[in-house]
C-alpha positions in Angstrom: 96.0 65.1 79.3 96.9 61.6 78.3 95.3 59.5 75.6 95.5 55.7 75.5 95.4 53.1 72.8 94.2 49.9 74.4 93.3 46.3 73.5 90.7 44.4 75.4 90.2 40.7 74.8 87.7 38.0 75.6 88.4 34.7 77.3 88.7 33.1 73.9 91.1 35.9 72.7 88.7 37.9 70.5 90.3 41.4 70.5 89.1 44.9 70.2 91.3 48.0 69.8 90.1 51.4 71.0 91.3 54.9 72.1 90.3 56.9 75.1 91.4 59.7 77.4 90.2 57.9 80.5 91.5 54.3 80.5 90.2 53.3 83.9 86.7 54.4 83.1 86.7 52.8 79.6 88.0 49.5 80.9 85.3 49.5 83.6 82.7 50.1 80.9 83.9 47.1 78.9 84.0 44.9 82.0 80.4 45.9 83.0 79.2 45.4 79.4 78.2 49.0 79.2 79.7 49.4 75.7 77.1 48.3 73.2 78.3 46.5 70.1 81.3 44.3 69.4 82.9 44.3 72.8 79.6 43.5 74.6 78.7 40.8 72.0 82.1 39.0 72.3 82.6 39.8 76.0 85.9 41.6 75.5 86.6 42.5 79.1 90.3 42.0 79.8 92.8 44.8 79.3 95.7 43.0 77.6 97.7 45.9 76.1 97.9 49.7 76.2 100.0 52.6 75.0 100.0 56.2 76.4 100.2 59.3 74.2 100.2 63.0 75.0 98.8 64.0 71.6 95.4 62.8 70.4 96.4 62.9 66.8 99.3 60.5 67.5 96.9 58.2 69.5 94.4 58.1 66.7 97.0 57.5 64.1 98.4 54.6 66.1 94.9 53.2 66.6 94.3 53.3 62.8 97.7 51.6 62.2 97.0 48.8 64.7 93.5 48.2 63.3 95.0 47.8 59.8 97.3 45.0 61.0 96.6 41.4 60.4 95.5 39.5 63.5 98.8 37.6 63.9 100.7 41.0 64.2 98.2 42.2 66.9 98.7 38.9 68.8 102.5 39.2 68.5 102.3 42.8 69.9 100.2 41.6 72.9 102.3 38.6 73.6 105.6 40.6 73.4 104.4 42.6 76.4 101.8 40.3 78.0 102.6 36.7 77.0 100.0 35.2 79.3 97.2 37.6 78.3 96.7 38.7 81.9 94.2 41.4 82.7 96.4 44.5 83.2 93.6 46.4 84.9 93.9 44.1 87.9 97.5 45.1 88.7 
């Protein structure tokens, strides 16, 4: 089984970092506004970054690490792989 660290963003670049074992389903839930709370409030619907892991412990550790970073580091990470903040779920 695979586990994913993902970042979804709003049109105004508000970002949310999460972890899941079903990226396709989770991104769909964000896009449809089915995830109550932060992502629904700020309309974080574009998948702008993701990493895949085989081990849940590694995925959770990476999520914790990224959430501890300052915003500019998170933005740098996204822009290194996705400079135009395109929705990766549309590819």
